[in-house]
ROGU-358269 format. One record per atom (N, C-alpha, C): x, y, z. Coordinates in steps of 0.2 Angstrom, whole numbers, plus 5000, padded with zeros to 4 digits. Example, Ala and Ser with C-alpha at 12.3 -4.5 7.8 and 13.67 -1.06 7.14 Angstrom:
residues 2
506649725039 506249785039 506649845039 506449895035 506849955036 506450005039 
//
This chain:
residues 428
500449945000 500050005000 500450065000 500350114996 500750174995 500650215002 501150265003 501050305008 500550355007 500350375001 499850425000 499150385001 499050325000 498450285002 498350295010 498850275014 498850285021 498650355023 499050405021 498850465022 498150495021 497950465015 497250475013 496750455018 496850395021 496450365026 496450405032 497050415034 497050455041 496750525040 496850555034 496550625032 495850615032 495550555030 494850545029 494550545036 494850505041 494650505047 494750565051 495250605050 495350665053 494850715052 494450705046 493950755044 493350745049 493350685052 492750675057 493050675064 492650685069 492950685076 493350625078 493950635080 494350575082 494250555089 494350485090 494250455097 494850465101 495350485098 496050485102 496250555102 496750565107 497050635107 497450655101 497550715100 497950745094 498650705094 498850695087 499450665086 499250585085 499650565080 499550495078 500150445081 500050405085 500550365088 500850315082 501450285083 501650235078 501250175078 500950155083 500450105083 499850115079 499550175080 498950205076 499150205069 499750225067 499950225060 499950155057 500150105061 500250035058 499550015058 499050025062 498350005062 498050035056 498150105055 497850135049 498150095042 498750075042 498950045036 498549975035 498449935041 498049875040 497349885038 497049935041 496349955040 496249975032 496750015030 496650045023 496749985018 497249935020 497349885015 496749835015 496449825021 495849775021 495249815018 495149875019 494549905016 494649915009 495249925006 495349934999 495249874995 495149814998 495049754995 494349744993 493949784995 493249794993 492749734996 492349714992 491849664994 492149604997 491849575003 492249525006 491749455006 491349455001 490949395001 491349325001 491149275004 491649215005 491749184998 492449174997 492649144991 492649194985 492449264986 492549314981 493249344981 493349394976 493949414975 494249454981 493849494985 494049524991 494249484996 493849434998 493949385003 494649345002 494649324995 495249284993 495949324994 495849384992 496449434992 496649445000 496149455004 496249475011 496549405014 496349345012 496649285015 497349275013 497549295007 498249285005 498649335008 498449395009 498849455012 498949435020 498449415023 498449395030 498949335031 498849285027 499349225027 500049245026 500149295022 500849325021 501149355027 500649395030 500949425037 501049375042 500749325042 500849275047 501549245046 501649225039 502349195037 502949245039 502749305038 503349355040 503449365047 502949345051 503049345058 503249275061 503449225057 503749165059 503249105060 502649115057 502149055058 502249015052 502148945053 502048905048 501248905046 501148915039 500448935037 500148875033 499548865034 499148825029 498448865027 498148845022 497548875019 497048815017 496748785022 496248735021 495648765017 495448725012 494948745008 494248725011 493748775010 493048755012 492648775006 492048745006 491548755001 490948805004 490848855000 490348905002 489848914996 489248934998 488748954993 488949024989 488649034983 488749104980 488149114976 487949174975 487449194970 487649254967 487649254960 487749314956 487049334953 486749394955 486149404953 486149434946 485649414942 485549444935 484949494936 484449484939 483949524941 483649514948 483549564952 483249564958 482849624960 482249624959 481849684960 481049664961 480749714963 479949714964 479649774960 479149764956 478849814952 478049814954 477849874956 477049874957 476849944954 476449934949 476249994945 476850034943 476950104945 477550144943 478150134947 478050094953 478550094958 478950034956 479650044957 480149984956 480649994961 480949944964 481449944969 481949884968 482549894969 483049844969 483049804976 483149734975 483149694981 483749664982 483849634988 484449594990 484249524990 484549474986 484349404987 484549374993 484149344997 484249305003 484549235002 485149225004 485449155003 485149105008 485249045006 485349014999 484749024995 484949064989 484349084985 483949034982 483249044983 482749014979 482549054973 482749044967 482549094962 481849094960 481649144956 480949144953 481049124946 480549104942 480649104935 480849164932 481149164926 481349224922 480849284922 480249264921 479749314921 479449334928 479749314933 479549324940 478949294943 478749314949 478149284951 477649344953 477049344952 476549394952 476049384957 475749434961 475249414966 475049484969 474549484973 474449544978 474949554983 475049614985 475549624990 475149624997 475349585002 475049585008 475649595014 475449645018 475949665023 475849615029 476449595032 476449545037 476949575043 476649565049 477049585054 477549535057 477949555062 478449505064 478249445068 477549445069 477249385072 476949335066 477049365060 476749325055 475949335053 475749395057 475049405056 474949455049 474349435046 474249475039 473549495040 473349545036 472649575035 472249545029 472549495026 472249475020 472549405019 472149355015 472449295014 473049295010 473549245012 474249245009 474249205003 473749155002 473849114997 473949144990 474449134987 474549164980 474849234981 474949264987 475249334988 475949334988 476149394987 476849414988 476849454995 477149425000 477149445007 477649495008 477549555011 478049605013 478049595021 478649565023 478749555030 479049625033 478749665037 478949725039 479249715046 479849705047 480249695053 480149755058 480149745064 480249805069 480949835068 481049895071 481749925070 482249885074 482849875071 483349835075 484049845071 484549815074 485149805071 485249735069 484949715063 484849645061 485549615059 485549555059 486149525057 486049455054 485549415056 485549345054 484749325053 484649295047 483949265046 483749215051 484249185055 484049125059 483749155065 483749215067 483349235073 482649225072 482349215078 481649195078 481149255075 481349315076 480949375074 480949375066 481349345063 481349335055 481149265053 481349215056 481149145054 480349135055 480149165060 479449155062 478949175056 478949245055 478549265050 478649245043 479249225041 479349205034 479149135033 479249095038 478949025038 478249025038 477949075042 477249075042 476949095035 477249145031 476949165025 476949105020 477549065020 477549015015 477048955017 477048945024 476548895026 475848915024 475648975023 475049005021 474949005014 475448985010 475348985003 475649044999 476049085002 476249144998 476749124993 476849154988 477249144982 477949164984 478049214987 478749244989 478649284995 479249304998 479249345004 479849405003 479649465004 480049525004 480149545011 480749555014 480849575021 481149645021 480749685024 481049755025 481449755032 482149775031 482549765036 482649835039 482149855043 482149925047 482749925052 483149985051 483649995055 483950065055 484550075058 484750145059 484950185052 485150145047 485350185041 484750195036 484250155036 483750155031 483950115025 484450085025 484750045019 484549965021 484749925016 484649855016 485149825021 484949785026 485449755031 485449685029 486049665026 486049595023 486049545029 485749485028 485649435034 486049375033 486449355038 486749285038 486249235037 486549175034 486049125032 486349055033 485949005034 486248935033 486648925027 487248895028 487648885022 487648825019 487148775021 487148715018 486548705014 485948725016 485348725012 484848785012 484448795008 484048855008 483548855015 483548915018 483148915024 482348915023 482148935017 481448945016 481148915010 480548895010 480248855004 480248894997 480248964998 480149004992 480649054991 480549094986 481049154985 480949204991 481549224993 481549284998 482049334996 481849394997 482349454996 482249505001 482749555002 482749605006 482649675003 482249715006 482049785003 482249835008 482549885006 482849945010 482249985013 482250005019 481650045022 481550105018 482050135015 482050195012 481650185005 481650125003 481250114996 480550084997 480350075004 479750025005 479150065005 479050135005 478450165006 477950155001 478150154994 477650134989 477350064989 477750024992 477549954992 477049934998 477249975004 476849965010 476149995008 476150055004 475550085003 475150044998 475450004993 475149964989 474849904992 475149884998 474949825002 474249845005 474149905006 473549925010 472949905005 473049904999 472449894994 472549824991 473149794993 473249724990 473349724982 473749784980 473849784973 474349734970 474249724964 474649664961 475349694960 475849644961 476549664960 476949604957 477549614954 477949564951 478649564955 478849504957 479449494961 479849454956 480449474954 480949434950 481649434954 481849364954 482449354957 482849294953 483249314949 483649274944 484349284945 484749234943 485449234943 485849174943 486449174944 486849114944 487049094951 486949034953 487049004960 487448944959 487748924965 488148864966 488548864972 489048834972 489548834977 490248844974 490748874978 491348884976 491848884982 492448874980 493048864985 493148934989 493248924995 493548984999 494048945004 494448985008 494948955012 494948985019 495148945024 495348975030 496048985030 496349025035 497049035036 497249005043 497748965043 497948935049 498748945050 498948985055 499648995056 499848965063 500348925063 500548895070 501348915071 501448925077 502148915080 502148865085 502448805083 502348745088 503048745091 503148765097 503748755101 503848695105 503348645104 503348585108 503148595115 502848655117 502648665124 502048625126 501648605121 501048565123 500548605126 500548675126 500048715129 499948775124 499348775121 499248825115 498848885117 499048935114 498649005114 498349005107 497649025107 497349025100 497049095100 497149135094 496849195092 496449185085 495849205085 495449195079 495049255077 494949265071 494549315068 494249295062 493549315060 493349305053 493549355049 493549345042 493749405038 493249415032 492749375031 492249375026 491649415028 491249435024 490649475025 490249495019 489649525020 489249535014 489549595010 489849645013 490049705009 490749715011 490949785011 491649795013 491849785020 491449785025 491549765031 492049805035 492149875034 492649915037 492549915045 491949935047 491849935055 491649865057 491349825053 491149755056 491849715057 492249705052 492849665052 493449695053 493549765051 494149795051 494549795057 494149815063 494549815069 494849745071 494449695070 494649625072 495249605068 495249625061 495749605057 496449645059 496349705061 496949745063 497249715070 496749695074 496949675081 497349605080 497049565076 497349495074 498049505071 498149545067 498749555064 499249585069 499049635073 499549665078 499749605083 499249565085 499449515090 499949465087 499749445080 500249395077 500949425076 501049485076 501649515075 502049515082 501649525087 501949545094 502049475098 501549435098 501449385103 502049325102 502349315096 502849265097 503449285101 503549345102 504149365106 503849375113 503249405114 502949415120 502749355124 502649305121 502349245125 502749185123 503449175125 503849125122 503649055126 503249055131 503148995134 502548955132 502248975126 501648945123 501748925116 501448875113 501348865106 500748915104 500748945098 500348985096 499948965090 499348975089 498848955083 498449025082 498549045076 498149105074 497649085068 497049085069 496549065064 496149125061 496049125054 495649175051 495249135046 494549145047 494049105044 493649145039 493549105033 493049135028 492349095030 491849115026 491249075027 490849105033 491049165036 490649185042 489949205041 489749235035 489049255034 488649195033 488849135032 488449075031 488449035038 488249075043 488249055050 488849015052 489449055051 490049035054 490348965051 490248955045 490348895041 491148885042 491548935040 492248925041 492548905048 492248935053 492448925060 492248855062 491648835059 491448765061 492048715058 492248725052 492748685049 493348685053 493548745055 494248755059 494148715065 493648725069 493548685075 493648615074 493348585069 493348515068 494048495065 494348535061 494948505058 495648525060 495648595062 496348625063 496448655070 495948665074 496048695080 496448655085 496848675089 497048635095 496548605099 496548555102 496048525106 495948565113 495348565115 495248605121 495648585127 495848515128 496248495134 496948525133 497148545127 497848565125 497948645125 497348675126 497348745125 497248785131 497748835133 497748875139 497248925138 497148955132 496749015131 496549025124 495949045123 495749065116 495449135116 495649175112 495449245111 495149245104 494449265104 494149275097 493949345096 494149375090 494049445089 493549445083 492849455086 492349455081 492149525079 491449535077 491249595074 491249655079 491349715076 491249785080 491749785086 492349765084 492949775089 492949845091 492949895087 492949965088 492750015083 492050005081 491750045076 491550105079 491450155074 491250225076 490550225079 490450275083 489750285086 489450345082 488850345082 488450395078 487850425082 487750495081 487150525083 486550495078 486050485081 485450455076 484850485078 484450505073 483750525075 483550595071 483550645075 483350715072 483550735065 484250725065 484550745059 484950695055 484650635055 484950575052 485550555056 486050525053 486650495056 487150545055 487450565061 488050605061 488650575065 489250575063 489750535066 489950565072 490150525077 490450555084 491150535085 491450565090 492150545092 492150475095 491650455098 491650395102 491650325098 491650275102 491650205099 490950185101 490650145096 489950115097 489950075103 489550085108 489550045114 489249975113 488849965108 488549895106 489049845104 489649845108 490149785107 490149755114 490149685114 490049645120 490749605121 490949605127 491549565129 491249515133 491449445131 491249395135 491849355137 491949335143 492549295145 492349245150 492849195150 492649145155 492649175162 492249145167 492149175173 492749195177 493249155176 493849165180 494249225178 494049255172 494449315169 494049375170 493449375173 493049435174 493349495178 493749475183 494049535187 494549565183 494949525179 495449545175 495149595169 494649565166 494349605161 494049675163 493749675169 493449735171 494049785172 494649765175 495149805176 495549835169 495649785165 496049805159 495549845154 494949835154 494549865149 494149925152 494249945158 493950005161 494050065156 493450105155 493450165151 493350145144 493350085142 493150075135 492450055134 492050095130 491350085130 491150015128 490649985132 490449925130 490849865133 491549875132 491949825134 492049825142 491949885145 492149895152 491649855156 491049825153 490549785157 490549715154 491049675155 491149615152 490549565155 490449515151 489949465153 490349395154 490049355158 490249285158 490149245152 490649215149 490449175143 490049115144 490049095151 489549035152 488849065152 488649125152 488049155152 487849185145 488349215142 488249255136 488749245131 488649225125 489049225119 488649225113 489049235107 488649235101 489149225095 488849205089 489349195083 489849135084 490449155082 490949105082 491149085089 491149135094 491349125101 490849075104 490249075102 489749025105 489948955103 490148945097 490448885095 491048865098 491448905100 492048895103 491948875111 491448905114 491248895120 490948825120 490448815116 490148745115 490648685114 491148705111 491648645109 492048625116 491948665121 492248645127 492948675129 493148735126 493748765128 493648805135 494048785140 493948805146 494048875148 494548915144 494748975145 494749025139 494249065139 494149105132 493949175134 493949215128 493749285128 493549295121 493049345120 492849355114 492449425114 492549465108 492149525107 491749515101 491049545102 490649535096 490149595097 489749615091 489349665092 489049685085 488549735085 488249755079 488249835079 488749865075 488749935075 488149965070 488050025069 487450045065 487550035058 488150025055 488150005048 488349935047 488249895052 488349815052 487949785046 488249755042 487949715036 487649765031 487849825031 487549875026 488149895021 487949905015 488449925010 488849985011 488650025015 489050085017 489450085023 489650015025 490150005030 490850015027 491050075027 491650095024 492150135029 492650175026 493150205030 492850245035 492350285034 492050335039 491850295045 491750235045 491450195050 491950175056 492550185055 493050165059 493650215060 493850225066 494450275067 495050235070 495650235066 496250195068 496450215075 496350275078 496550285085 496150245090 495450235089 495050205093 495250125093 495350105086 495550035086 496250015089 496650065089 497350055092 497250055099 496850095102 496750095109 496450025112 495950005108 495649935110 496149885109 496549885104 497049835103 497549825109 497749885111 498249895117 497949855123 497249865124 496949835130 496949755129 496849735122 496849665121 497549635122 498049665120 498749645121 498849635128 498649685132 498749675140 498349615142 497749615140 497249555143 497549485141 497749485135 498049415132 498649395136 499049445137 499749425141 499549405148 499049435151 498949425158 498549355158 498049345154 497649285154 498149225152 498649235148 499049175146 499449155153 499549195157 499949185163 499549155169 498849165168 498449145174 498349075175 
//
């Protein structure tokens, strides 16, 4: 990456309120480099160009830090849309296909629009209809949550031809939803509609006007890969650090902080923790309900009985906070507090001390009581000593999750705390 690219990223964030004091530390500069490089790779869908390039780059950084690296291949779904839209009279809106995609015929499917609430209740018969599932306001992430599965299953059970989900959230844009990576979740075609585009279709649903929903394209499965780096010193006691790298869009705030933290720790921990064997895992397939992480747990991760500690760096490690409401969204100097830190019960006092003053992280939870995403799978696999961060910032799974959603200074501050926490937890 050129110096001008890094300076441009720092200048771009300087145009917004910064979460750190004036002046850029050497560590913040290195974090800015990593963030810029990851963000510049573009769309991170599993097995796509951006995800693949990110994986090769991160594997190279591990090798440079002295790790032996493998790239085990996994199989992930993909869908390349040809047409994805809804048309009702003069109104037309683009849709986001919900994986694993069940397509429509080339001519689409037509029927009356019927609004459905989050409980699956409708004001008209759904047989032969196109259902518009109007979700309540939220920071949505996965189609597996009950608030989404319940109404969508209900509309198909009542005979609807298709379902369109309005993902009401902070930005007014489409919020992409994670999905099962093995089989389609629903009986018929499902797509997502931006709240900003929904008004004419909700109005048409009041009179049950006829609409046509078209969802066509190329689908199948393709190869992606995880990255596994090991420094095996023969100690027989492993420390594991993991992070996902894939996602629906550019993933600056969602993934960028975790990527930067993972790289920082990979470069520093070999010297800082000489008494342990080290395993650094970076997984693709995240948006298909942690598909890559599941494969890593089964095939390459050290066994629970051989692992002293596992740190998982999930979504929203240090995304920017925003004012929301009267004047739309306006960037703030602070970090979004909707980031959760879950640790094994024995690490709660340490976590409260190390993360004091860091929004969200300063109130850690016991991983025995709360976990999510890939951390939940790690806990379920029986690892006795863990910590993980996860959360949903306002642009989570939104196409506009780009440079302005993350501040290198805030990320660097959070990384410093995780370095201190990991070093202490390793010695506990």
